[in-house]
FIVOLO-306112 format. One record per residue: x, y, z of N, C-alpha, C in turn; residue in three letters. Coordinates in steps of 0.001 Angstrom, whole numbers, padded with zeros to 6 digits, always signed. Layout:
XYZXYZXYZALA;...
//
This chain:
+059152+042600+108659+058669+042577+110044+059064+043848+110796MET;+060353+044260+110603+060820+045489+111255+059998+046686+110790LYS;+059686+046668+109490+058896+047770+108923+057511+047819+109562THR;+056900+046638+109760+055583+046578+110375+055620+047068+111826LEU;+056694+046657+112548+056828+047092+113941+056991+048604+114020LYS;+057820+049129+113093+058047+050570+113060+056752+051316+112751LEU;+055983+050752+111815+054714+051356+111449+053752+051351+112638LEU;+053751+050248+113385+052877+050127+114547+053230+051172+115603ALA;+054538+051373+115798+055003+052367+116773+054572+053775+116350VAL;+054725+054066+115059+054347+055379+114533+052858+055629+114708VAL;+052041+054590+114371+050592+054709+114506+050206+054924+115964VAL;+050829+054133+116863+050531+054252+118288+050905+055639+118809LEU;+052069+056111+118384+052528+057442+118811+051582+058523+118341THR;+051161+058414+117081+050233+059403+116523+048889+059371+117250CYS;+048455+058123+117562+047184+057969+118267+047250+058595+119644THR;+048355+058347+120362+048530+058923+121687+048617+060436+121622LEU;+049303+060934+120591+049413+062381+120418+048035+062991+120181SER;+047254+062311+119338+045906+062797+119033+045050+062801+120296ALA;+045210+061736+121108+044450+061640+122344+044834+062766+123298PHE;+046142+063032+123362+046619+064110+124228+046044+065448+123794THR;+046051+065696+122498+045528+066951+121973+044040+067073+122283ILE;+043331+065960+122122+041885+065987+122342+041544+066261+123805LYS;+042318+065660+124724+041978+065777+126132+042531+067054+126746THR;+043504+067676+126126+044019+068939+126625+042923+069997+126555GLU;+042842+070829+127603+041891+071917+127572+040458+071498+127837GLY;+040267+070281+128367+038894+069855+128645+038382+070480+129935LYS;+039255+071172+130630+038820+071906+131808+039356+071349+133109GLY;+039014+072044+134172+039506+071676+135499+038832+070415+136024TYR;+039601+069707+136824+039086+068575+137578+039133+068938+139060GLU;+038468+068162+139878+038495+068393+141318+039953+068307+141803ILE;+040368+069317+142563+041736+069358+143075+042679+070208+142249GLY;+042264+070581+141030+043088+071455+140197+043113+072864+140782ASP;+044150+073604+140423+044252+075000+140842+043802+075886+139688ILE;+042794+076692+139946+042240+077576+138910+043080+078844+138804ALA;+043483+079165+137597+044228+080400+137386+043267+081589+137425THR;+043803+082740+137769+042985+083937+137884+042664+084493+136502ASP;+041772+085458+136477+041378+086115+135228+041139+087591+135517PHE;+040968+088369+134485+040600+089767+134615+039528+090043+133564SER;+038275+090207+134019+037141+090360+133116+036347+091614+133471LEU;+035695+092172+132457+034927+093393+132683+033595+093098+133359GLU;+033333+093863+134410+032083+093762+135146+031052+094709+134524ASN;+029799+094555+134887+028740+095414+134368+028911+096877+134792ILE;+029732+097131+135823+029975+098513+136243+031151+099153+135514ASP;+031736+098396+134570+032847+098915+133788+034215+098621+134366GLY;+034261+098129+135601+035545+097797+136228+035997+096399+135838ASN;+037314+096211+135830+037876+094885+135603+037944+094150+136943MET;+037532+092899+136933+037452+092122+138175+038306+090861+138072VAL;+039070+090607+139128+039869+089386+139259+039565+088744+140603SER;+039835+087459+140714+039648+086783+141999+040568+087378+143053LEU;+041732+087843+142622+042709+088428+143546+042192+089694+144216ALA;+041164+090300+143638+040594+091521+144223+039889+091243+145553ASP;+039487+089997+145746+038709+089639+146941+039661+089124+148022PHE;+040321+090072+148669+041390+089739+149619+040903+088898+150796LYS;+039686+089160+151239+039187+088481+152439+038383+087217+152134ASP;+038252+086886+150874+037469+085706+150508+038166+084421+150940ALA;+037364+083448+151308+037879+082114+151625+037807+081217+150393LYS;+037002+081654+149436+036818+080906+148198+035805+081624+147335GLY;+035306+080938+146324+034403+081574+145372+033369+080574+144845PHE;+032196+081105+144545+031182+080342+143820+031140+080945+142422ILE;+031863+080332+141499+031949+080840+140131+030821+080208+139320VAL;+029957+081058+138770+028792+080574+138026+028848+081099+136595VAL;+028957+080190+135638+028849+080575+134224+027355+080610+133894PHE;+026878+081791+133519+025445+081971+133313+025205+083039+132256THR;+023950+083295+131947+023640+084279+130898+022218+084784+131058CYS;+021810+085691+130171+020460+086253+130206+019445+085414+129454ASN;+019904+084711+128413+018985+084175+127411+018586+082712+127611THR;+019312+081982+128407+018999+080562+128613+017884+080411+129650CYS;+016821+079686+129335+015728+079495+130296+016183+078855+131611PRO;+017158+077970+131524+017684+077332+132743+018394+078363+133619TYR;+019200+079200+132983+019911+080245+133717+018935+081228+134358ALA;+017908+081587+133612+016888+082503+134123+016167+081872+135319VAL;+015884+080583+135219+015200+079877+136308+016017+079883+137596ALA;+017341+079963+137443+018227+079914+138602+018663+081287+139110TYR;+018269+082369+138451+018755+083702+138832+018520+084023+140309GLU;+017308+083805+140778+017001+084129+142173+017805+083264+143132ASP;+018031+082021+142741+018798+081127+143611+020279+081509+143639ARG;+020786+081995+142516+022178+082476+142486+022312+083711+143371VAL;+021342+084605+143276+021340+085797+144136+021268+085391+145609GLU;+020436+084405+145916+020313+083925+147300+021627+083333+147800ALA;+022344+082641+146920+023647+082080+147305+024618+083192+147676LEU;+024622+084258+146896+025529+085362+147197+025164+086018+148527ASN;+023875+086217+148758+023447+086846+150005+023754+085967+151216LYS;+023696+084670+151015+023958+083752+152131+025446+083580+152415LYS;+026265+083556+151350+027656+083156+151549+028714+084232+151333TYR;+028364+085351+150711+029390+086375+150462+030025+086859+151758ALA;+029200+087125+152757+029723+087604+154039+030459+086515+154814ASP;+030224+085267+154426+030931+084157+155074+032238+083817+154364LYS;+032507+084538+153252+033781+084346+152567+033706+083660+151226GLY;+032486+083343+150766+032310+082675+149474+031356+083474+148578TYR;+031851+084563+147985+030992+085347+147098+030727+084648+145773PRO;+029609+084986+145166+029296+084531+143812+030040+085428+142819VAL;+030667+084805+141844+031262+085513+140714+030591+084953+139468ILE;+029704+085720+138855+028970+085254+137668+029720+085680+136404ALA;+029822+084768+135459+030523+085027+134198+029613+084655+133034ILE;+029449+085576+132093+028638+085335+130898+029568+084874+129776MET;+029481+083601+129356+030456+083027+128426+030050+083009+126953PRO;+028808+083373+126631+028325+083198+125256+028930+084192+124263ASN;+028963+083765+122999+029321+084637+121884+028140+085567+121642ASN;+028330+086855+121839+027208+087793+121729+026797+088052+120282THR;+027635+087643+119320+027197+087720+117921+026098+086696+117657ASP;+026214+085562+118344+025207+084508+118231+024014+084805+119138VAL;+024307+085356+120325+023265+085663+121310+023347+087144+121699LYS;+022819+088034+120866+022870+089462+121192+022138+089816+122483PRO;+021245+088952+122915+020559+089171+124183+021457+089015+125389GLY;+022705+088607+125150+023692+088473+126221+024777+089550+126127ASP;+024500+090618+125400+025464+091710+125272+025691+092373+126627SER;+026740+093173+126716+027026+093872+127967+025870+094774+128368MET;+025276+095451+127405+024140+096317+127724+022966+095502+128261GLU;+022744+094341+127654+021672+093456+128128+021989+092914+129520ALA;+023254+092608+129758+023674+092144+131084+023418+093218+132135MET;+023758+094458+131805+023534+095574+132737+022047+095724+133056LYS;+021229+095646+132013+019784+095804+132198+019213+094678+133054ALA;+019680+093446+132783+019182+092296+133541+019590+092379+135007ARG;+020825+092751+135239+021330+092864+136610+020566+093930+137385ALA;+020257+095033+136710+019508+096108+137359+018076+095666+137663LYS;+017460+095011+136693+016078+094556+136867+015951+093533+137998ALA;+016950+092660+138122+016902+091598+139126+017563+091993+140450LYS;+018278+093107+140440+018946+093534+141667+020115+092661+142068GLY;+020883+092219+141072+022042+091364+141378+023006+092095+142317PHE;+023480+091386+143317+024449+091947+144257+025851+091380+144034THR;+026007+090577+143009+027296+089941+142714+027872+090496+141407PHE;+029176+090355+141197+029758+090764+139919+029192+089917+138781PRO;+028932+090567+137661+028423+089865+136472+029379+090229+135346TYR;+030256+089304+135019+031394+089572+134152+031194+089029+132742LEU;+031773+089714+131781+031736+089286+130382+033029+088537+130037MET;+032881+087305+129562+034053+086532+129111+034391+086964+127682ASP;+034954+088153+127562+035283+088723+126265+036291+087835+125539GLU;+035968+087454+124304+036853+086574+123544+036726+085114+123932GLY;+035846+084825+124875+035577+083441+125319+036860+082689+125679GLN;+037649+083301+126537+038935+082711+126923+038894+081986+128258LYS;+037954+082348+129104+037945+081796+130460+037144+080502+130567VAL;+035955+080466+129952+035114+079274+130149+035760+077982+129646TYR;+036553+077998+128508+037188+076741+128097+038243+076274+129100PRO;+038886+077228+129755+039895+076889+130759+039244+076115+131899ARG;+038049+076536+132272+037315+075847+133329+036717+074534+132839TYR;+036351+074501+131572+035685+073324+131036+034180+073433+131113GLY;+033690+074654+131328+032238+074863+131394+031602+074564+130042ALA;+030456+073936+130070+029741+073592+128832+028302+074095+128833THR;+027796+074466+130001+026385+074840+130132+026234+076199+130805LYS;+025054+076763+130642+024638+077871+131495+023330+077459+132167THR;+023348+077331+133512+024456+077608+134411+025379+076399+134622PRO;+026636+076694+134961+027635+075681+135292+028462+076258+136435HIS;+028530+075546+137551+029135+076088+138774+030471+075424+139096VAL;+031409+076265+139540+032708+075817+140035+032943+076471+141388TYR;+033081+075649+142421+033386+076199+143742+034894+076077+143965ILE;+035498+077210+144285+036936+077261+144523+037192+077572+145993LEU;+038228+076955+146543+038649+077243+147914+040056+077815+147883GLU;+040253+078919+148575+041598+079505+148670+042472+078600+149524LYS;+043586+078181+148970+044545+077358+149713+045939+077949+149513THR;+046921+077365+150160+048304+077830+149990+048768+077633+148553LYS;+048187+076646+147877+048561+076368+146481+047863+077301+145511LYS;+046749+077879+145933+045958+078723+145042+044482+078406+145197GLY;+043688+078816+144226+042244+078578+144273+041932+077169+143783ASN;+041725+076278+144737+041544+074855+144426+040087+074532+144111GLU;+039881+073795+143029+038531+073404+142615+038001+072321+143550VAL;+036859+072605+144169+036287+071677+145151+034952+071076+144711LYS;+034283+071754+143779+032991+071248+143294+032771+071740+141874TYR;+032189+070872+141044+031839+071224+139666+030451+070664+139369ILE;+029569+071509+138799+028295+070947+138355+027108+071862+138505GLY;+026005+071273+138954+024716+071969+139042+024571+072672+140382ALA;+023626+073604+140439+023338+074322+141680+022552+073424+142634ILE;+021564+072731+142094+020767+071802+142890+020131+070783+141952ASP;+019178+070017+142456+018645+068906+141655+017278+069178+141030ASP;+016844+070452+141013+015537+070738+140420+015505+072163+139874ASN;+015822+072318+138591+015835+073653+138008+014419+074215+137850TYR;+013434+073335+137721+012070+073783+137458+011406+074437+138663LYS;+011696+073913+139846+010952+074338+141026+011880+074395+142244ASP;+012210+075602+142667+013111+075775+143807+012531+075179+145082ALA;+011206+075167+145193+010572+074643+146412+010584+073120+146469SER;+010904+072488+145334+010912+071025+145279+012322+070440+145279ALA;+013314+071266+145568+014709+070802+145575+014942+069853+146749VAL;+015591+068739+146468+015978+067783+147513+017451+067910+147882ASN;+018294+068101+146873+019739+068179+147105+020270+069538+146664ASP;+020714+070325+147622+021302+071641+147346+022819+071471+147240LYS;+023265+071063+146051+024661+070687+145867+025635+071800+146247TYR;+025378+073008+145769+026305+074112+146034+026305+074483+147516VAL;+025124+074601+148092+025048+074932+149517+025732+073864+150369GLU;+025496+072618+150057+026116+071532+150824+027636+071591+150721ASN;+028124+071899+149518+029576+071962+149308+030190+073122+150079ALA;+029590+074293+149980+030141+075458+150682+030045+075272+152195VAL;+028936+074739+152668+028793+074484+154106+029896+073548+154604ASP;+030185+072515+153824+031245+071578+154207+032602+072280+154282ALA;+032891+073100+153286+034173+073818+153265+034288+074781+154438LEU;+033199+075455+154761+033222+076385+155897+033449+075658+157217LEU;+033064+074393+157254+033266+073580+158469+034587+072822+158446GLN;+035375+073048+157383+036666+072370+157278+036560+070911+156901GLY;+035429+070545+156286+035207+069158+155891+035395+068974+154387LYS;+035510+067732+153974+035566+067416+152555+034161+067508+151954GLU;+034110+067882+150696+032827+067936+149995+032446+066514+149589VAL;+031325+066031+150096+030930+064641+149834+030539+064425+148376GLU;+029670+065268+147856+029286+065195+146436+029988+066347+145734VAL;+031125+066036+145100+031945+067115+144533+031784+067284+143025ASN;+030950+066443+142431+030721+066598+140995+029315+066118+140643ARG;+028591+066957+139904+027277+066584+139393+027191+067025+137937THR;+026142+066612+137267+025971+066983+135863+025255+068332+135766ARG;+025915+069293+135131+025297+070596+134949+024130+070479+133970ALA;+023009+071086+134325+021808+071084+133485+021590+072501+132983ILE;+021545+072669+131661+021332+074001+131126+021489+074041+129611GLY;+021633+075254+129089+021836+075448+127655+023316+075344+127331CYS;+023625+074859+126147+025030+074793+125747+025572+076209+125542SER;+026835+076393+125889+027470+077696+125675+027621+077956+124195ILE;+027241+079135+123765+027229+079479+122339+028571+080060+121916LYS;+029186+079430+120906+030513+079842+120438+030437+080528+119095VAL;
//
C-alpha cells in the first residue's frame, strides 16, 4: 500500500511538472508586465520600447509581408499609427517569421514593402525568433497593447485589430481603437482579449 501511495505521489508530481513545463512560455496575459527588447529596424537601427521616452504605451503588432491577413491589415495598421502615435501610442511592428521558411519576409523584403506602402512606424525583425514566444503571439497579425505604468509596460489588450479582416468598411468593432481610446481616457479596457485572425507564425 505504501508503495502504491508513493507511486501515486511520484506520478502526480511528474504530471504537475509536465503541466508546468507545458504552460511556461505560453505568453503574456492581461496585466502582465512586458519586458523590453532590442530589435533591428528596417533603417538599420536597433529599436527598444525604452527609446520612446514620451510614449504613454504601445500598439505592438506582430505582422509580416507574406500573410494575406497581414497584407489586408497594412493600411489599417498605418492608420492606427497616424491616429495614435502623436497621442502617445505608437505602432511598433515586429516581423516574427523564420525567413528560411518565408524568404518573402527577409529584411530586404521588409524594407521594400515598407517603402512601397509608406510605413511611418518601426518595422522590426525578430531575429532568432526570441520575442514573439515571450509575448505568446501565434498569428500575423497579432496585437498587444501596452500601457506605461510605474511597474513597467503593462499588457492591456491582446488579439485582433478589428472584427472584419476582409473589408475595412464593414468593421463593427474596432478592438484596438476602442482599447487605446479607453486608456487615453483613463478607463479600463472593456474588451481586453479577442481571437487573433491570421496566418500561423512560421518557425
